[in-house]
Steps between C-alpha positions, in 0.01 A plus 500: 500500500486362145830552317631384163828313502787594269478151351136557401580840349785354297273224371252768387782690329607184314150417373456464125202440275197679362399669825833666569645840415752514216859595589586766242660790692873569533694745715461787252122441478472515879703822523274652232189393692637656818593825325164494322304535821752706702537776239144621481346843495581537870856594406369802308283628785619374840854627443371857489275453803784359711733781391253786555355386832764285668859475379577779253787415260595223747213295353785306338600390852136406566516270199814339638346449847187342349714282274709376793180409686374313196839333450480322837168348399622431144791292630259296713259457207790378286591226749143373525451513123811285452385251766136459400453603132119484514249764388351709778787708639461602865182292528691179427794593721271576795323166451833321548616701801205638697208286393179510302324783686794740459533390138135586439545843659798576276323363192201717578730802538654431160152483347437851634829627359469344154129517412406837653834634380431391142157667505646821641774510238247433221289798608808724510606363160166615363545850645847536349373374162229769499763763586733379226231495231381850597846633410414410141143632521355149525226480762326182617137532620514605865231250599712212371815583699339521845321267739125555570596663831705780343409830334690737273450859388534540123648797315153649445430492875260206494541221756480134393501178699711205398369168370806275491875545473547323167879555457566359849298187420659452158859521624433232765330271246778556244771411753298197611489378138880522485543314830276205414693434180805393696766619740770522234282733288420708809871518581581608141237775509618610845863512384396725209310753712769493769762584238292793376434659838857446622611674180283801585644514853854482360423773244366726778815441707738550205334813356419655836847451649655777289244755627543430872537816708727423799327778697191278522694260723561769764427398768518132408329404827262787590477588868224326692193720557457372856251237389595134455525407134532854366859514378817428695589140584140412589393638163735261322351210699142613433591549135626141496157390620335699221722369220484147640175466305707534183708193590207267561509234232824304517313250720270419207800334332478231769150403383654384170723231655309207352529647149874563519779299342763404757322695777776441757729715285260735322263601783772678704622664178150629423417621852829670587579608143172690450543677835858607421416630151203701626693647794769640269238645262296652785798674662613647167143601413449677834839673471421642155143602586598695814798648313286638219248672729504606864325242718253764625354529148370142520266568792140409422584372153390158375737531204833629635693366201311741274625788719856373469474460122396866468853591612638339182443582131352151450126573525423183302616300801172585673302283258769233515467485880123447473566220251749354747239516775246323279756234411604474863144452617444236231787284622395550865149373417651203315725395787229561762257276309765231454595510867136490612413194291812315622417561867145377432653198322704405808214556745266295282754217465501484879118482509459837668321641194273324244666266249421724201787732601763226456381344174765532226418539131649201310635713214608827664609347834356797687214521756269618221164487681644668806662775291177561304286517814743733674541713188123536460447581869782757513385660173149545641648639819710747300206595277233560761680603821656848539868527581415677825339177620755263352777710655872472459657159534606482862841377601402366840410154369829480314696610806325232704600243236860625516502454879369144463764408241786640710365318806463185290870499410591510869261212573623285209867556586423358845263220394664398170864617520624239252224534240631567145506872420587631156553840664576578864406831661828648629563599861215308659348587746603866453344552154158341579479686832582832332238419235237436768585817694510718187163376374337527844629857529343588165173329603483696826552826310193437282173685578237347729242466221745276310512267798120509523464393136747219562302370799169513310654317205653237729163450674334427164784263409480310829125454452567341159779283641291357783190477279668328203877472502553309823228249413650428155869518590678208335766497770234499770308219331819296460581536869146397595525190282840417647360543852204274435 
């Protein structure tokens, strides 16, 4: 099976010149990027769902369980990122450990996570913008905030069909314009919006803490109903699976390796640092939310934080939370688009995708054409496809990538025990094995239709690989030339 050697990956990482990515990110920038995608609107909705249907006030324990599961994978990511500081994340790591076919599968999974995820978030961003503006009696034309496949009933009772979701398209195009101007500018913008939304989370925690009713924590772990996942210990575990979606994102930091100063030092800081910061914020957030209102009040609500805020005299926080969600979605779209273009960059550099995806702009040092094409495609997807079709960004592809990275650390410790590592995963093989088992357990707990979507997506990807990628693989061509 075709595999990339560590020597080849290090040569790629050391490349300089016009067609290379500019190293402009430091440890703080990477932590901000990780926080930017982890703290999205999911925190403001999934916390209530997990509390009301699975864990009760013990949703804080669910956050800790999910964080521990992510931490195993984060430690493995950090070792790989310090060994092979090349763009592409799990795709690149799999290429070095398990071969080209597995690398393609992981790369294709990441495409699903980043591109479909960005479109989904853009559509939700549009919906929240409409809701926010309506609070101030500002109403956008209904036909211009829906896809052609959606209908809405107006205040006068008339029913209209959508034309195009203009806000969803504009936010994707606006973020694309920021990205193509350069990674340092993108990082600066991301740091700004991350600061704003973290501030809102901290304000909610600080103001809400003084109005916590201890009675809402009784019982802290509600008794199981007799059904797996409905409260009790199994409810905490199921709740961890639900809130795991909130943690997805720290892996995107690994796609920025080739644009990072001193990646051996800064990549582990960015990956582990963003996970630690978010875990602390999530536990405190969940504690305050379930302390302000009884967990049963969150059942069936898409905006549980609004219910919690009603228990305080700070009604203005409701609008602030919507602003935080809008800001949160904006940074998620930004990081998703950046991660997507960097995975495409790596796959194209290897010949598995057309060359246009790895061409670097001489002034901005970013994959400009790739970013523009992806931005245009995702904006059209967001504008003309309903959210019911786009669906929520699934975690199964990410979990599969986590499994591959943990397995890769075990393989590389056996094959290349003396290779230079800026960061070493502790307690090998225990940590990688626990990472594999934790992620597989979460994958098995996912619904059957999620697995079906994964298999269909992989089938499409394999058709492209055997139809184009394998024939144009630079590694494959080099081996053929060496053999002849």
